[in-house]
N, C-alpha and C positions, 0 to 999 in steps of 0.2 A: 391893612388885617387880613384881607379874604386870602393872600398868600401867607401869612402865619396859619390862617386856621389849615388851608391844606397841606402846610409844611408839618405840623403837629400830626394831621391823621394820616399822612401818609405811611404805611405798615415798615414799623424798621428790618423786620421777618416775612416776607410775604407766607400767607397763609390760605392757598384755596379752598381750603377745610372750611376756616372759619367763614369766609365769603360765604360759599354754599351753602352753612347751615344757619347762617345770618339770614340769606335772602329768599332760605326754603321757610322759616319760623316769621319772615315779614310778610311772605308773598299769603300763606297759610290765612293769617292771621286779619290780612286784607278783606282776604274774600268770603271767610266765614264772616266779621264784623258784620258784613251789610247782608245777613241772614236771620243771624242770632242777635240777640237785645243786648249791645253792649254798652253800657254808660260811658261817659267822657271820659269821669275817674279811673274805670278801667281801661279804655284806651289810653290815656298815658302812663297808667301804671304799668301797661304792657311794653310801651314802647322807650319810656324811660330804663326799664329791667334789660332790655335787648340792646339798648344803646351802651347801657354802663358794661355788660359783657363786651361787645365788640370793641368798645374802645379800648377795655385791658387786655384785650388777648392781641388786635392786630391795629397798632398804632406806633407813633415814634415815643411814646410813651414806655413802649417793650424795652426800650434800652437801660432805662431808669430803674427797670424795676429787675434785671437781669446785674445790674453793678450797684446794689443798694438794699441793704435787710429791709430796711424801714419800707422802701418805695415796691418792694415782694410783696410783704406782710399787707400792704394797704393793696395790691393787688387783685391777693387772694381775699380779702374780705370783703371786696367789689365781686368775685366770683363766686363765694362761694356763699357771701351773706347778703349783699345788697343785690346783686343783678337778681340773682332768682329767687329774693323775697321780693322782688316788685313785680317780677313776671305771674307770680303764685298769687301776688294778692290781685292780682287784675282777673283770675279763674277763668283764664283764657279756654280751658279745655274743649266749651261748647262749641266756641267760633275756630279754633283747630280745627276740628273733626268737621265743622260747616264746609269748614273751606277746602276739605279735599272733595273731589269730585266725588260722585256717588256712585257712578260705577266704580270706581276703585277702592271705594270702601264695600261694595259690597263682593268686587270679586277679590281683594287683597288682604286690607287691612281686617275685615270683618273673621276669614278664615284664619290668618297668621293668628289675629287676638285669641281666638279659642283653642290654637296648641298646646297640648299638656306642657311642653318646654316653658312657653311663652308665661303661662299661667301660672306654674310652680316658680319661674322666675321671678314674678310679678311680688307673690306671695311670699317669698323670703325676704326681698327689697322695701316689700311695704311693712314688716314685720314691726312693730314698736321698737324692741329691744335691739335689729339689726341694725335698724335706720339709724338710730342713735349713734350707737356705738361705731355706725359707719360713719356718720355725720363728726365725729370728736376722733375717733381714730386715722382717717386720712390727714387733719391737721396735725394728729403726732407724728403719723407717719413722715409726712414730706417733710416735719423739721429736724426729724433727728439725722445728728450732723451729717453721718458718712453716706445718707442716704439725699439729702439736700446739698451734699458736695457733687456728688453724680448727676441728680438732676439737674445741676446748673450749669455743668460742663457737656453735657450730653443733649443733643436740637431735641430726638425724639424721646427723650426719658422726661423733659422740660415742656415738652408738650402734652406728653402722656399728663403729666403733673397736671397741667392748667383745666385741661378737660374732663379730669378726675374730680376736680372742683367742683368745677360746673355743672356735672352732671349730675352729683350726689347734693349740691345744693338744692337743684330742682326738685331733686325725688322728697328730700326731707321738707321743705319748705312747702313743695306742692301736698304732700303727707297733712303736714302741722297747719296749714292755714286753708284746708278742706273747710266749707262752712256749713257742708250738707250734715244732715242725720248718719246714724249707720246702722243699716246698709242704707243706699249707696256706697256712704263715705266708708271707706277701710278701714279705719280706727274712729273708735267711741270719740265723742266730745272731750271726756273729761280724760283719756288718757293720752289725745292729744295734747291739752295742759303739761301736762308730767313730764311726756318726751322733751320739751322744748325747757322747763327747769332741769331736767336732767343732762342736759347739756348743758350748761351754766357751768357749774364748778368743776370738770377738767379743763376748760377756756381759761378761767381765772389763775386755774393752779399753774398752765401750763406759760401764761402770760407771765405770773408774778416769777417764776424760776428764770426765762428770760431776762428780765429786767435785773432781776438780783443779783445774778450770776456772777461772778468777778471777773473772769475771763473771756476770752474770745472765743464763741461757739462756733461761726461759722465763717472761718477764717478765708474763704472761696471769695469772697467779695476785697479783701486786700490782693490776694494772690492778680484777682483777673483786671484789679483797678478800681476805685472809687467813681461814681458820677459825682458823687459832691463831693471833692478832697478836703475841705471846710470842716466836714464832721468828721468827728473821732469814730475809731470801730466799736469802742464800748458805748457810745451816743448811741449810736447808729441802731446798737441792737437793744439799748434801752426803751428807743424811741418804737423799735419794730414791738418791742414785749409788751409794750403800753397799748398797741394796736389791736395786739390779739386779747388782755384783758379787758379793757373797757369799752371801745366801741362794738368790738364781738360779741361780748358777753351784754351789752347793753341791746344790740337786733336781737338777741334772744328774748329777753325778755318784754321787748315790743311785741315778739312772736307768741308769748305767753300773754301778756293784755288779749292778742287779736283772739287769741286760738277760747279765751277765759269768755271773751265777749259772745263769742258763738256758740259758746256751752250754756250760757245764759238765757239767750237769745232761744236757742231749742228748746230749755225747761221750761220758758216762759212757752213760748207756742205751745208744748205739750199740755200745760196746765192747760191752758185755753178749749183744747179742742179734747182734752178729757172732758171739762166743763159741760160744755157744747154737748157732750154725748149724754152728758148726766140727764140736761137739762130737755135735752129733744127725746129722752127715753118717757114711755109710759108709763103711767104711774100702775102700780098692781093694786087690784082691790085686796081690801082689809079680806080675809078668811073670817067667816061667821062665828 
């Protein structure tokens, strides 16, 4: 049993970048969770999300991701939706920030974050329209047949594709699942709901197009050899389309419901605060 687990956890193509990135995130969260108040549920969500991203990037499963279209779509469902969604759902910002040594924060992090270049970049990336466009646009871009063909043949482009999905997923879900009012959150609660809803129809349309197309859109898997020879190319393509169509869209629906819950909670808190202020305000005497 242990040998089988070790076998599947062994990377198909070792990547020091993945190992270093995951280790840094894990160490910062462990250090910061000791200082910040992080519930068990939030800790579990963070570790599940981080583990999902690692498994999708750096295990023997990567062979199947490279040799079967529906497995590739499953990989991107994890990298772009499930893993980043769980990490954002854990609200790890305070813990990760607390995990950075105080001296480093004062000397390096704070000056870097206050530079004009960083502020402008973040303002652009966290703009609601651009965030939704990137979230949906990257899915479309990497599934364009010529682009997909090159990405699956070029190791460097393949890694760029996977990392772009992870980073964009983290940015999008971090923005959408923020439980704070705006400010300090960058987007108002109501707009966060609209962002997720806007991302649903394009995913459904693309998934349906891939599913119903009567010819093979991604011949690269037939050329390089398929991992599951008993699955026909068209059935493989249909399963991949369904993974984009149904689970991908459902993840966005779940995100919209969570964002809506935050909106309702923040609205209720505002009403309560307004009510307390009115009750606490002294009554003005009537004029004669």
